[in-house]
Structures are given as C-alpha cells and as structure tokens.
DRENVOMAR-779782 format. One record per residue (C-alpha): residue number from 1; x, y, z negated; residue in three letters. Coordinates in Angstrom, 2 decimals. Each point is the difference from the previous one (the first is absolute). Layout:
<nodes>
   i      c1      c2      c3  aa
 NUM       X       Y       Z Ala
...
</nodes>
This chain:
<nodes>
   i      c1      c2      c3  aa
   1   28.06  -10.18   15.50 Met
   2    0.85   -0.58   -3.61 Met
   3    0.90    3.73   -0.31 Lys
   4   -3.46    1.05    1.17 Ala
   5   -1.60   -2.39   -2.54 Val
   6    2.26    1.40   -2.72 Phe
   7   -0.97    3.66    0.82 Ile
   8   -3.73   -1.01   -0.04 Asn
   9    0.40   -1.61   -3.42 Val
  10    1.93    3.09   -1.26 Trp
  11   -2.67    2.36    1.14 Tyr
  12   -2.63   -2.20   -1.53 Leu
  13    1.80    0.12   -3.38 Leu
  14    0.41    3.79    0.25 Leu
  15   -3.73    0.36    0.75 Thr
  16   -0.94   -2.09   -2.98 Ile
  17    2.38    1.95   -2.29 Ile
  18   -1.49    3.29    1.26 Leu
  19   -3.58   -1.27   -0.59 Leu
  20    0.92   -1.01   -3.53 Ile
  21    1.49    3.39   -0.78 Ile
  22   -2.99    1.88    1.51 Ile
  23   -2.31   -2.24   -1.95 Trp
  24    1.76    0.74   -3.24 Arg
  25   -0.09    3.74    0.67 Ile
  26   -3.72   -0.06    0.86 Val
  27   -0.70   -2.06   -3.14 Lys
  28    1.87    2.49   -2.11 Leu
  29   -1.91    2.89    1.56 Val
  30   -3.33   -1.68   -0.50 Leu
  31    0.91   -0.90   -3.59 Lys
  32    0.82    3.65   -0.56 Asp
  33   -3.23    1.12    1.37 Lys
  34   -2.09   -2.66   -1.77 Asn
  35    1.90   -0.77   -3.24 Asp
  36   -2.89   -1.64   -1.86 Ser
  37   -0.37   -2.76    2.59 Asp
  38    2.91   -2.37   -0.57 Asp
  39   -1.35   -2.93    1.87 Lys
  40    1.61   -0.48    3.39 Gly
  41    1.89   -2.38    2.31 Leu
  42    3.42   -0.91   -1.47 Gly
</nodes>
C-alpha cells in the first residue's frame, strides 16, 4: 500500500516539475515575441 502512495507522490512531483519547465519555456517564447512588455507572473 505504501508503495502505491509513494508512486503517486512521485508522479505528482514529476508532473509539477514538467509544468514548471513548460511554463518557463512558454514564458521565454512569449518574452521573445513581446519584448517590450516585461510585466508578467513570476
């Protein structure tokens, strides 16, 4: 039972890390397209 919980937590962490990486890439792309607007989240 603990192994299943551990795997679920591990997948949750991997999903969060992937979302952060994708968010940073999208933010860089948007910043390249619209360089004058420096106001954003984070």
